[in-house]
C-alpha positions as CSV (number, residue, x, y, z in Angstrom):
1,M,-10.2,19.3,2.0
2,I,-8.2,16.5,3.8
3,P,-10.0,13.5,2.4
4,T,-9.4,10.1,4.0
5,T,-8.2,6.7,2.7
6,V,-6.4,3.5,3.8
7,A,-3.0,2.5,2.8
8,G,-4.0,-1.0,1.7
9,S,-4.9,-4.2,3.4
10,L,-7.7,-4.8,5.9
11,P,-8.2,-8.0,8.0
12,K,-9.8,-11.0,6.5
13,P,-12.7,-12.6,8.2
14,D,-11.9,-16.0,9.9
15,W,-14.2,-17.9,7.6
16,L,-12.2,-16.7,4.6
17,A,-8.6,-17.1,5.9
18,E,-6.8,-17.4,9.2
19,P,-7.1,-14.0,10.8
20,E,-4.3,-11.8,12.0
21,K,-1.8,-13.6,9.8
22,L,0.0,-12.6,6.6
23,W,0.0,-15.0,3.7
24,A,-2.8,-17.1,5.3
25,A,-4.2,-19.9,3.2
26,W,-7.7,-19.6,1.9
27,R,-10.4,-21.6,3.7
28,L,-12.7,-21.8,0.6
29,E,-12.2,-23.0,-2.9
30,G,-13.5,-22.4,-6.4
31,A,-16.7,-20.5,-6.8
32,E,-17.2,-20.4,-3.0
33,L,-13.8,-18.6,-2.7
34,I,-14.8,-15.9,-5.2
35,E,-18.1,-15.4,-3.5
36,G,-16.4,-15.2,-0.1
37,Q,-13.8,-12.7,-1.4
38,Q,-16.6,-10.5,-2.8
39,K,-18.6,-10.8,0.5
40,A,-15.5,-9.7,2.5
41,A,-14.7,-6.9,0.2
42,L,-18.2,-5.6,0.2
43,A,-18.3,-5.7,4.0
44,W,-15.1,-3.6,4.2
45,I,-16.4,-1.2,1.6
46,R,-19.5,-0.6,3.7
47,A,-17.3,-0.3,6.9
48,Q,-15.2,2.4,5.2
49,E,-18.2,4.3,4.0
50,E,-19.7,4.2,7.5
51,A,-16.4,5.4,9.0
52,G,-16.3,8.4,6.8
53,I,-13.5,7.2,4.5
54,D,-13.6,9.1,1.2
55,I,-11.5,7.0,-1.0
56,V,-12.3,3.3,-0.4
57,S,-10.6,0.1,-1.4
58,D,-11.2,-3.7,-1.4
59,G,-8.9,-4.1,1.6
60,E,-7.0,-6.6,-0.5
61,Q,-9.7,-9.3,0.2
62,F,-9.1,-10.9,-3.2
63,R,-5.4,-11.8,-2.5
64,R,-3.4,-13.6,0.0
65,H,-0.5,-11.2,-0.1
66,F,0.0,-7.7,-1.5
67,V,2.8,-8.8,-3.8
68,H,2.1,-12.5,-4.5
69,G,-1.5,-11.8,-5.2
70,F,-0.4,-10.2,-8.4
71,L,2.5,-12.5,-9.1
72,E,0.3,-15.7,-9.0
73,Q,-1.0,-14.9,-12.4
74,I,2.3,-14.0,-14.0
75,E,4.1,-16.4,-16.3
76,G,7.8,-17.0,-16.0
77,I,7.6,-17.7,-12.3
78,D,8.2,-21.2,-10.9
79,W,6.0,-21.7,-7.8
80,Q,7.5,-25.1,-7.2
81,R,11.0,-23.8,-7.0
82,M,11.0,-22.0,-3.7
83,T,14.1,-20.1,-2.6
84,T,15.1,-18.9,0.8
85,M,15.7,-15.2,0.4
86,G,16.5,-12.2,2.7
87,I,13.6,-9.7,2.5
88,R,14.0,-5.9,2.8
89,N,17.8,-6.0,2.8
90,D,17.9,-9.2,4.9
91,R,15.6,-7.9,7.6
92,Y,14.0,-11.4,7.6
93,D,14.1,-14.6,5.6
94,A,11.2,-16.0,3.6
95,Q,10.5,-18.9,1.2
96,V,9.7,-17.2,-2.2
97,P,9.0,-18.4,-5.7
98,T,11.7,-18.1,-8.4
99,V,11.7,-16.2,-11.7
100,T,13.0,-18.7,-14.3
101,G,12.1,-17.0,-17.5
102,A,10.9,-13.8,-19.1
103,V,7.9,-12.6,-17.2
104,R,4.6,-12.2,-19.0
105,R,1.0,-11.2,-18.0
106,P,-1.3,-13.4,-20.1
107,R,-4.5,-11.9,-18.8
108,P,-5.7,-9.2,-16.4
109,V,-5.1,-10.1,-12.7
110,H,-7.2,-7.8,-10.6
111,V,-9.6,-6.2,-13.1
112,A,-12.7,-8.4,-12.2
113,S,-12.1,-7.6,-8.5
114,A,-12.0,-3.9,-9.3
115,Q,-15.1,-4.1,-11.4
116,F,-17.0,-5.7,-8.5
117,C,-15.9,-2.9,-6.1
118,R,-16.7,-0.2,-8.7
119,A,-20.3,-1.6,-9.0
120,N,-20.8,-1.5,-5.3
121,T,-19.7,2.0,-4.2
122,D,-20.3,5.5,-5.3
123,K,-17.2,6.6,-3.5
124,L,-13.8,7.2,-5.1
125,L,-12.1,3.8,-5.5
126,K,-8.5,3.0,-4.9
127,F,-6.7,-0.1,-6.0
128,T,-3.2,-1.1,-4.8
129,L,-0.5,-2.9,-6.8
130,P,3.0,-3.9,-5.6
131,G,5.8,-1.6,-6.9
132,P,8.5,-3.0,-9.1
133,M,11.3,-2.7,-6.6
134,T,9.3,-4.4,-3.9
135,I,8.4,-7.2,-6.3
136,C,12.1,-7.8,-6.9
137,D,12.7,-7.9,-3.2
138,T,10.0,-10.5,-2.6
139,I,10.8,-13.0,-5.4
140,A,14.0,-14.8,-6.3
141,D,15.7,-14.2,-9.7
142,A,17.2,-17.1,-11.7
143,H,16.8,-15.4,-15.1
144,Y,17.5,-11.7,-15.4
145,G,20.6,-11.4,-13.3
146,S,19.9,-7.8,-12.6
147,R,17.3,-6.3,-10.2
148,P,16.9,-3.1,-12.3
149,E,16.3,-5.1,-15.4
150,M,13.8,-7.4,-13.7
151,A,12.1,-4.5,-12.1
152,M,11.6,-2.8,-15.5
153,A,10.1,-6.0,-16.9
154,F,7.6,-6.1,-14.0
155,A,7.0,-2.3,-14.4
156,E,5.8,-3.0,-18.0
157,L,3.4,-5.7,-16.7
158,L,2.1,-3.4,-13.9
159,N,1.5,-0.6,-16.4
160,A,-0.7,-2.9,-18.5
161,E,-2.6,-3.9,-15.4
162,A,-3.0,-0.3,-14.2
163,R,-4.3,0.8,-17.6
164,E,-7.0,-1.8,-17.4
165,L,-7.8,-1.0,-13.8
166,E,-8.3,2.6,-14.8
167,A,-10.6,1.6,-17.6
168,A,-12.6,-0.4,-15.1
169,G,-13.3,2.8,-13.1
170,V,-10.6,2.9,-10.5
171,D,-9.9,6.5,-9.5
172,V,-6.6,6.0,-7.6
173,I,-3.9,3.4,-8.4
174,Q,-1.3,3.0,-5.7
175,F,2.0,1.2,-5.9
176,D,3.3,-0.2,-2.7
177,E,7.1,0.3,-2.3
178,P,8.2,-0.6,1.3
179,A,11.5,-1.7,-0.3
180,F,12.3,2.0,-0.9
181,N,13.1,2.3,2.9
182,A,15.4,-0.7,2.8
183,F,17.3,0.3,-0.4
184,T,17.4,4.1,-0.3
185,E,20.1,4.8,-2.8
186,E,18.6,2.4,-5.4
187,A,15.1,3.9,-4.7
188,A,16.3,7.3,-5.8
189,T,17.5,5.9,-9.2
190,W,16.1,2.8,-10.8
191,G,13.3,2.6,-8.1
192,V,11.8,5.9,-9.3
193,E,12.6,5.1,-12.9
194,T,10.6,1.8,-12.8
195,L,7.8,3.6,-10.9
196,N,7.5,6.1,-13.7
197,R,7.3,3.3,-16.2
198,S,4.5,1.7,-14.2
199,I,2.3,4.8,-14.4
200,E,3.0,5.7,-18.0
201,G,-0.1,6.8,-19.9
202,L,-2.4,6.9,-16.9
203,S,-4.8,9.8,-16.3
204,C,-6.2,8.7,-13.0
205,T,-4.6,9.7,-9.7
206,T,-1.4,7.7,-9.0
207,A,0.2,7.1,-5.6
208,V,3.2,5.4,-4.1
209,H,3.0,4.0,-0.6
210,I,6.3,3.9,1.4
211,C,6.0,2.7,5.0
212,Y,8.2,1.0,7.5
213,G,6.2,-2.2,7.2
214,Y,3.3,-4.1,8.7
215,G,3.0,-4.3,12.4
216,I,4.8,-7.7,12.6
217,Q,7.6,-8.5,15.0
218,E,10.4,-8.4,12.4
219,N,9.5,-4.9,11.5
220,I,9.0,-3.7,15.0
221,D,12.4,-5.1,16.0
222,W,14.0,-3.4,12.9
223,K,12.6,-0.1,13.8
224,K,14.1,-0.3,17.3
225,G,17.5,-0.1,15.7
226,L,16.9,2.9,13.5
227,G,17.7,5.4,16.2
228,K,15.9,8.5,17.5
229,E,15.2,9.8,13.9
230,W,14.1,7.8,10.9
231,R,15.6,9.7,8.0
232,Q,15.3,7.0,5.2
233,Y,12.8,9.2,3.3
234,E,15.3,11.9,2.9
235,A,17.4,9.9,0.5
236,F,14.7,9.5,-2.2
237,F,12.0,12.1,-1.6
238,P,13.7,14.6,-3.8
239,A,13.7,12.1,-6.7
240,L,10.1,11.2,-6.0
241,N,9.2,14.9,-6.1
242,E,10.6,15.1,-9.6
243,S,8.8,11.9,-10.6
244,R,5.4,11.8,-12.4
245,I,3.6,10.2,-9.4
246,D,0.8,12.4,-7.9
247,Q,0.7,11.3,-4.3
248,V,3.3,10.0,-1.8
249,S,2.1,7.9,1.3
250,L,4.3,7.9,4.3
251,E,4.3,6.8,8.0
252,C,3.8,9.5,10.6
253,A,1.8,8.2,13.5
254,H,4.0,7.1,16.5
255,S,7.0,7.1,14.2
256,H,10.4,8.8,14.5
257,V,10.2,10.3,11.0
258,P,11.0,14.0,11.2
259,L,7.9,15.7,9.8
260,S,10.2,18.3,8.2
261,L,11.0,15.7,5.5
262,I,7.5,16.2,4.1
263,G,8.9,19.6,2.9
264,L,10.9,17.7,0.3
265,L,7.6,16.8,-1.4
266,K,6.6,20.3,-2.3
267,D,4.9,19.3,-5.6
268,K,3.0,16.3,-4.4
269,E,-0.1,15.4,-2.5
270,V,0.9,13.8,0.8
271,L,-0.9,10.8,2.3
272,V,-0.1,11.4,6.0
273,G,-0.1,8.2,8.0
274,A,-2.2,9.1,11.1
275,I,-3.0,5.5,12.3
276,D,-0.4,3.3,13.9
277,V,-0.7,-0.2,12.5
278,A,1.8,-1.7,15.0
279,S,-0.6,-1.2,18.0
280,T,-4.0,-2.7,18.9
281,E,-4.8,0.5,20.8
282,V,-7.4,2.5,18.8
283,E,-6.5,6.1,18.4
284,T,-8.9,8.9,19.4
285,P,-10.1,11.3,16.8
286,E,-8.2,14.0,18.6
287,E,-5.0,12.0,18.3
288,V,-5.5,11.6,14.6
289,A,-6.3,15.3,14.2
290,A,-3.1,16.1,16.1
291,T,-0.9,14.1,13.8
292,L,-2.5,15.7,10.7
293,R,-2.2,19.2,12.3
294,A,1.5,18.6,13.0
295,A,2.1,17.7,9.3
296,M,0.4,21.0,8.3
297,E,3.5,22.8,9.4
298,F,5.3,21.4,6.3
299,V,2.5,20.8,3.8
300,D,-0.6,22.9,3.0
301,P,-3.9,21.2,4.1
302,E,-5.1,21.3,0.5
303,R,-2.4,18.7,-0.3
304,I,-3.0,16.4,2.7
305,V,-4.8,13.1,2.5
306,A,-5.4,11.4,5.9
307,C,-4.3,7.8,5.7
308,T,-3.1,4.8,7.8
309,N,0.6,4.2,8.3
310,C,0.4,0.8,6.4
311,G,-2.1,-2.0,5.9
312,L,-4.2,-3.3,8.8
313,A,-4.3,-7.0,7.8
314,P,-2.5,-8.4,10.9
315,L,-4.8,-6.7,13.3
316,P,-8.1,-8.0,14.8
317,G,-11.1,-7.0,12.7
318,A,-12.8,-5.0,15.5
319,V,-9.6,-3.0,16.1
320,A,-9.3,-2.2,12.4
321,E,-12.9,-1.0,12.3
322,G,-12.2,1.2,15.3
323,K,-9.1,2.7,13.7
324,L,-11.1,3.5,10.5
325,K,-13.7,5.3,12.5
326,A,-11.0,7.3,14.3
327,L,-9.4,8.2,11.0
328,G,-12.6,9.5,9.6
329,A,-13.6,11.3,12.7
330,G,-10.2,12.8,13.2
331,A,-10.1,14.2,9.7
332,A,-13.6,15.6,10.2
333,L,-12.5,17.4,13.3
334,L,-9.6,19.1,11.5
335,R,-11.8,20.0,8.6
336,K,-14.2,21.7,11.0
337,E,-11.4,23.5,12.7
338,L,-10.2,24.8,9.3
339,G,-13.6,25.8,8.3
340,G,-14.0,23.2,5.6
341,N,-16.6,20.5,4.9
């Protein structure tokens, strides 16, 4: 009851990439880079195990960015044709590559990484992939002319990748869709449709992660303008509840999301974000337990998974380790309180 997991990324060591920075360039090349990525992933797997995290991940140590790490291996994308584009409904601008032809996945992207992780832990293993809508909001289109059409094309590639990850022993495949909170009406229609296509034929546990973004200044500033209540989830949770996805991951710790919105997910497992990724202050186990306990007013404990609000990549490594320990200890406190193991 109340297992624990992380939403996605964990900080990279300074010898692998510049720390506390998104999209940081690798500091190694060739075989040394692969060895370094494996070393970093293994260190975080052990850190998660020691912190009492039940469903572990590679912390995205094998990729520079949660979206582009997948896209780098996809054909039909011109990485020399960089386009300035507004990200998350023009929340901030970024230089992104451009889709110039029909996209194609010539080979598996993350399967070797997943196989390495599977061979190095007996815990349940999670692997994260970017969701179709978020991909389309993180790359420029000069071919399809329609975001729904391009998203469906990427959904087919993601499904092929997910099937091979499942075959490699991955227990939970999570699709990251922060764009859902920026395009709420679209999320409830073609966003959910393409998500369903991404998980077609899978028998492992499937999840979608929808947060309010990394703890970077652009996201912090955006949240300040959202008012006293953040009700974006309300627009698409009913559609998600009707989807084929098993789990929905949301932001709860230190947020203004009304927890009553969890009640819209009556048929799903809920990954309750109990760790604030926009603060370097490490939560106490009691604070984590309090966030989870508050969520229990709207979802049965049997359907709760304790999680982080988002990825921890921009934080110092020691802070991230402390937050993992707090997450594990907080969930253990609540399990003890409820009479579970």
